[in-house]
Each structure stands twice: as structure tokens, then as C-alpha cells.
C-alpha positions as CSV (number, residue, x, y, z in Angstrom):
1,M,90.7,118.1,69.9
2,A,93.7,119.1,72.1
3,A,93.7,115.6,73.7
4,M,93.6,114.0,70.2
5,T,96.5,116.2,69.1
6,S,98.5,115.3,72.2
7,R,97.9,111.5,71.7
8,F,98.9,111.8,68.1
9,R,102.2,113.6,69.1
10,R,102.9,110.9,71.6
11,L,102.2,108.2,69.0
12,L,104.6,109.9,66.6
13,L,107.3,110.2,69.3
14,N,107.0,106.6,70.2
15,A,107.0,105.5,66.6
16,G,110.0,107.6,65.8
17,Q,111.9,106.3,68.9
18,L,111.0,102.7,67.9
19,L,112.4,103.3,64.4
20,I,115.6,104.8,65.8
21,A,116.0,102.0,68.3
22,L,115.5,99.3,65.6
23,F,117.9,101.2,63.3
24,V,120.7,101.2,66.0
25,V,120.1,97.5,66.8
26,A,120.2,96.7,63.1
27,L,123.5,98.5,62.7
28,A,125.0,96.4,65.5
29,I,123.7,93.2,64.0
30,A,125.0,94.2,60.5
31,A,128.4,95.0,62.0
32,L,128.5,91.6,63.7
33,R,127.4,89.8,60.5
34,E,130.1,91.7,58.5
35,N,132.7,90.6,61.0
36,W,131.2,87.1,61.5
37,D,134.4,85.3,60.5
38,Q,136.4,87.4,63.0
39,F,133.7,86.7,65.6
40,R,134.0,83.0,65.2
41,A,137.8,83.1,65.0
42,Q,138.4,85.4,68.0
43,E,139.5,83.4,71.1
44,I,138.5,84.7,74.5
45,E,140.3,83.5,77.6
46,W,138.0,83.8,80.5
47,R,139.7,84.3,83.9
48,F,137.7,85.4,86.9
49,A,139.5,87.8,89.2
50,P,137.2,88.6,92.1
51,G,139.4,91.5,93.4
52,W,138.9,93.5,90.2
53,L,135.2,92.7,90.3
54,V,134.9,94.0,93.9
55,L,136.6,97.2,92.8
56,S,134.2,97.5,89.9
57,V,131.2,97.2,92.1
58,A,132.7,99.8,94.5
59,A,133.1,102.2,91.5
60,V,129.5,101.8,90.5
61,L,128.2,102.3,94.1
62,T,130.4,105.4,94.4
63,S,128.8,106.8,91.2
64,Y,125.4,106.1,92.7
65,A,126.3,108.0,95.9
66,V,127.5,111.0,93.9
67,L,124.3,111.1,91.8
68,V,122.1,110.8,95.0
69,W,124.1,113.7,96.4
70,A,123.6,115.8,93.3
71,W,119.8,115.1,93.2
72,R,119.5,116.0,96.9
73,S,121.5,119.2,96.4
74,V,119.0,120.4,93.8
75,V,116.1,119.4,96.1
76,V,117.7,121.3,99.1
77,S,118.3,124.3,96.9
78,Q,114.5,124.6,96.5
79,G,114.1,125.1,100.3
80,Q,113.4,121.5,101.2
81,R,114.9,119.4,104.0
82,L,115.9,115.9,103.0
83,P,118.4,113.7,104.8
84,Y,120.9,111.9,102.6
85,W,119.8,108.4,103.4
86,E,116.2,109.3,102.7
87,A,117.3,110.8,99.4
88,A,119.1,107.6,98.6
89,R,116.0,105.5,99.3
90,I,113.9,107.7,97.0
91,W,116.5,107.7,94.3
92,A,117.1,103.9,94.5
93,L,113.4,102.9,94.4
94,A,112.4,105.5,91.8
95,S,115.2,104.4,89.5
96,L,113.7,101.0,89.1
97,G,110.9,102.7,87.1
98,K,113.2,103.0,84.1
99,Y,112.7,99.3,83.4
100,L,109.1,100.1,82.5
101,P,108.4,101.4,79.0
102,G,108.4,105.2,78.8
103,K,110.7,105.9,81.8
104,V,108.0,108.3,83.2
105,W,107.6,105.8,86.1
106,S,110.9,107.0,87.6
107,V,109.5,110.5,87.8
108,A,106.1,109.2,89.1
109,G,107.9,107.1,91.8
110,A,109.9,110.2,92.9
111,W,106.7,112.1,93.2
112,V,105.0,109.5,95.5
113,L,108.1,108.7,97.6
114,A,109.0,112.3,98.1
115,Q,105.5,113.1,99.3
116,R,105.7,110.3,101.8
117,A,109.1,111.7,103.0
118,G,107.6,115.2,103.6
119,V,109.2,116.7,100.6
120,D,107.2,118.8,98.1
121,P,106.7,116.3,95.3
122,S,106.8,119.0,92.6
123,V,110.3,119.8,93.8
124,A,111.4,116.2,93.8
125,V,110.1,115.8,90.2
126,L,111.7,119.0,89.0
127,S,115.0,117.9,90.5
128,A,114.7,114.5,88.9
129,L,114.0,116.0,85.5
130,V,116.9,118.5,85.9
131,L,119.3,115.6,86.9
132,Q,118.1,113.6,83.9
133,A,118.8,116.6,81.6
134,L,122.2,117.1,83.1
135,A,122.9,113.3,82.7
136,V,122.2,113.5,79.0
137,A,124.2,116.8,78.6
138,S,127.2,115.4,80.4
139,G,126.8,112.0,78.6
140,V,126.9,113.8,75.3
141,M,130.1,115.7,76.4
142,V,131.8,112.5,77.5
143,G,130.5,110.2,74.8
144,T,131.0,112.4,71.7
145,V,134.7,111.5,71.3
146,P,134.3,107.7,70.7
147,I,131.4,108.3,68.3
148,V,133.5,110.7,66.2
149,R,136.4,108.4,66.4
150,L,134.3,105.6,65.0
151,L,133.0,107.8,62.2
152,S,136.1,109.7,61.2
153,G,139.1,107.9,62.8
154,E,141.8,109.8,64.7
155,G,141.5,113.1,62.8
156,P,141.4,116.6,64.1
157,W,137.6,116.5,64.5
158,L,137.9,114.9,67.9
159,P,138.7,118.0,70.0
160,L,136.3,120.1,67.9
161,A,133.5,117.6,68.5
162,A,134.1,117.5,72.2
163,G,134.2,121.3,72.3
164,A,130.9,121.6,70.4
165,A,129.3,119.1,72.7
166,G,130.5,121.1,75.7
167,V,129.1,124.3,74.3
168,I,125.7,122.7,73.7
169,A,125.7,121.2,77.2
170,L,126.6,124.6,78.8
171,A,123.9,126.3,76.8
172,G,121.4,123.8,78.1
173,L,122.7,124.4,81.6
174,W,122.1,128.2,81.2
175,G,118.6,127.6,79.8
176,L,117.6,125.3,82.7
177,S,118.4,128.0,85.2
178,S,116.2,130.6,83.7
179,E,113.0,132.0,85.3
180,R,111.1,131.2,82.2
181,V,111.7,127.4,82.5
182,V,110.4,127.4,86.1
183,A,107.4,129.6,85.1
184,A,106.6,127.1,82.3
185,V,106.7,124.2,84.7
186,R,104.4,126.1,87.2
187,R,101.8,126.6,84.4
188,L,101.5,122.8,84.0
189,A,99.9,122.6,87.5
190,P,99.7,126.0,89.1
191,G,98.3,124.9,92.4
192,R,101.0,122.2,93.0
193,L,104.1,123.9,91.6
194,A,103.8,127.4,92.9
195,A,106.6,126.9,95.4
196,L,109.2,126.2,92.8
197,R,112.2,128.6,92.7
198,A,114.4,129.6,89.8
199,L,117.3,127.2,89.6
200,R,120.7,128.7,90.4
201,K,123.5,128.3,87.9
202,G,125.9,127.5,90.7
203,T,123.7,124.6,91.9
204,L,123.4,123.3,88.3
205,A,127.1,123.6,87.6
206,V,127.8,121.5,90.7
207,A,125.2,118.9,89.6
208,L,126.7,118.8,86.1
209,G,130.1,118.3,87.7
210,A,128.7,115.4,89.8
211,N,127.3,113.8,86.6
212,L,130.7,114.0,84.9
213,V,132.3,112.4,88.0
214,A,129.6,109.7,87.8
215,W,130.5,109.0,84.2
216,L,134.1,108.6,85.1
217,G,133.1,106.2,87.9
218,Y,130.9,104.2,85.5
219,G,133.7,104.0,83.0
220,L,136.2,103.0,85.7
221,A,133.7,100.3,86.7
222,L,133.6,99.0,83.1
223,W,137.3,99.0,82.8
224,L,137.7,97.1,86.1
225,L,134.9,94.7,85.0
226,A,136.8,93.9,81.9
227,R,139.9,93.2,83.9
228,S,137.9,90.9,86.2
229,I,136.7,88.6,83.4
230,L,138.9,89.4,80.4
231,P,142.3,90.5,81.7
232,D,144.0,90.3,78.3
233,L,141.5,92.8,76.8
234,E,143.1,96.0,75.4
235,L,140.4,98.4,76.5
236,G,141.9,101.7,77.8
237,F,140.3,103.6,80.6
238,A,139.5,106.7,78.4
239,R,137.8,104.5,75.8
240,A,135.9,102.6,78.4
241,V,134.5,105.9,79.9
242,G,133.6,107.3,76.5
243,A,132.0,104.1,75.1
244,F,130.0,103.6,78.3
245,A,128.7,107.2,78.4
246,A,127.7,107.2,74.7
247,A,126.0,103.8,75.0
248,Y,124.2,104.6,78.2
249,T,123.0,108.0,77.0
250,V,121.6,106.6,73.8
251,G,119.8,103.9,75.8
252,F,118.5,106.5,78.2
253,V,116.9,108.8,75.6
254,M,115.2,105.8,73.9
255,L,112.1,106.2,76.1
256,I,110.4,103.3,74.5
257,A,113.1,100.8,75.5
258,P,112.8,99.7,79.1
259,G,116.2,100.3,80.8
260,G,117.6,101.1,77.3
261,V,117.8,97.4,76.6
262,G,118.9,96.8,73.0
263,P,120.0,100.3,71.8
264,R,122.5,100.6,74.7
265,E,124.2,97.3,74.0
266,S,124.1,97.9,70.3
267,V,125.9,101.3,70.6
268,F,128.4,99.8,73.0
269,V,129.2,96.9,70.6
270,L,129.6,99.4,67.7
271,L,132.0,101.6,69.6
272,T,134.2,98.9,71.2
273,M,134.2,96.2,68.4
274,P,137.0,98.0,66.4
275,I,139.1,98.0,69.6
276,V,138.5,94.6,71.3
277,G,136.9,92.5,68.6
278,P,133.3,91.5,68.0
279,K,133.1,88.6,70.5
280,A,134.7,90.5,73.4
281,A,132.6,93.6,72.7
282,L,129.4,91.6,72.9
283,A,130.5,89.7,76.0
284,L,131.5,92.9,77.8
285,A,128.2,94.5,76.8
286,V,126.2,91.6,78.3
287,A,128.4,91.5,81.4
288,S,128.0,95.2,82.0
289,R,124.2,95.0,81.7
290,L,124.0,92.1,84.1
291,Q,126.3,93.9,86.6
292,L,124.4,97.2,86.6
293,T,120.9,95.5,86.7
294,A,122.0,93.3,89.7
295,L,123.4,96.3,91.5
296,E,120.4,98.5,90.9
297,L,118.1,95.7,92.3
298,G,120.6,95.0,95.1
299,V,120.7,98.7,96.2
300,A,116.9,99.0,96.2
301,L,116.2,95.7,98.0
302,P,117.2,96.9,101.5
303,F,114.9,99.9,101.1
304,L,112.1,97.7,99.9
305,R,112.5,95.4,102.9
306,R,112.5,98.4,105.3
307,R,109.4,99.7,103.7
308,A,107.7,96.3,104.1
309,R,108.6,96.2,107.8
310,E,107.1,99.7,108.3
């Protein structure tokens, strides 16, 4: 009976996420149709500037490095020893699991790879889950402003919304550090997770800060990418950061969408279309997707080849 209830809940969750994902995509399609004349009339002058593209790639890789450091910091806080490059290998390979439906494969990959590296797999999984929660919390903090701006314009709601998002994120940070959370995780598999320690607020605060820095890096990469292919585009740095964080976070929480494909691009188009126009927004969404996918595969490939040689 309990198994049937669990399967029914998962079915409802998947169905709900599918409906939300379809709704978000439908909103973007409706917005493009509504602005179809502008879409056809908008002229885009493509000019490839390799220097800006190199800087954009460097910004993405720097964000990756910061996130690896944050994940490793949480692992080390649990009494584990993990060299940075080994942490980078686990992080890069496990991250590819997000392109499979459900995104649980990233966590499963972290479990297997950490065990092979001599790290308690339960610690690796807990750290991965914590970093995912902090990524969502910080993404909400950074991405709230462009969403509110889209819905209500430039009114006084912007600072209030950002403040409310910050309070929610800090409340989640406080809850993650409690003994009760770790005790609840231990009860899932008491024999394997007994070594888990309570998470320190200082460690989580540093990890949250690292995620905020990573969002800035991703936004900078998007801004530089736009300069590398569409130099005449009027997309400010702050708007690039906020739009990217909001779109990526929505795509991330849509577990049913592999890699957030569909919802992420839809939210990005909705948030940037009023600024850069429909055609440029769609072009930039596709370019950003291609860049990040290529870099994620490119970063993981050397580790895959090294594993094959071993």
C-alpha cells in the first residue's frame, strides 16, 4: 500500500511538472505569436567577435570552478578528504546526469563516483542536494527582479520582491543547517548515513555566497556572449544576470525536462523579449543553450578519457 501511494505521488508530481512546463512553453509561444510582426520585421546584424566569446567561455568556466569549490567545501565539512581536482571530476561527470529525465541521475552519479574516490557516498549525496537547494535559493534571489519587472513594470515592488526572496532563501538556509534535517536524512538509510554531521550555518553561508558569485559569472558570460554575436544588442549586465538566473532556476526545478530544455528557454525569451525584441531573445536563448551544453560536455570529456585509460 505504501509503495502504491509513493508511486501515485510521483505520478502526480510528474504530471504537475509536465503541465507547468507546457504552460511556460505555451506562454513563450503565445508571446512570440503576439509579436510575430515585430519578429519578422526585426533585423539582426550578426557579427562574430571571437575575443568576447573567449571571455564568455572563461566566465562560465570560472563559475564552474566556484561551484566545485563550494560542493567540496560542504563535503570536507563532513570530515571527508577530497582533493580539488577529484572533486572537479566527480562534479563534472555527475552533472551530465541532469540531461536525463528526473535529474536524480546527477545524485546517483555523485554517489558512485564519490565511493570510487574514497569519499563516503552519503556525504557526497547530501552535499550535492544541499548545493542544489542553495542554487535554487540563490537563483530565486537573483531572478526575482526581472520576473517582477515583467509583471509590474518598474514600480516599487522590485526592492520588496528581492527582499522577500532573500528572506525566504535565508530561512531555507537556516532550516538546512538544523539537526532535524540531518536526522531525517539518516532515517532514510540508517546504516549508510550514520556518519552525517549537522551542517554548519557558516559553511552553508559560504556555499550560498559561492552560488551567488556563480550566478554573476553566468550572467556575465551571457552578456559577453551577446557581445560576441550581437554587438548592437541593448542587454545590460544586470538584466542578463537576472534573466539567466530566473530562466535557469525554472528549468532546474522542472525535473521532468532533461537539462531544463524548453522551460528554461521559454522563460528567458519571456524576460528578455521586451528588452531586445523577440528574434534576438530567441537567438540568444538558443546560443546560450548551445554554449553551456558544449562546455559541460567539453569539461567532462577529459575526465571520461582519463577514466577510460585507467
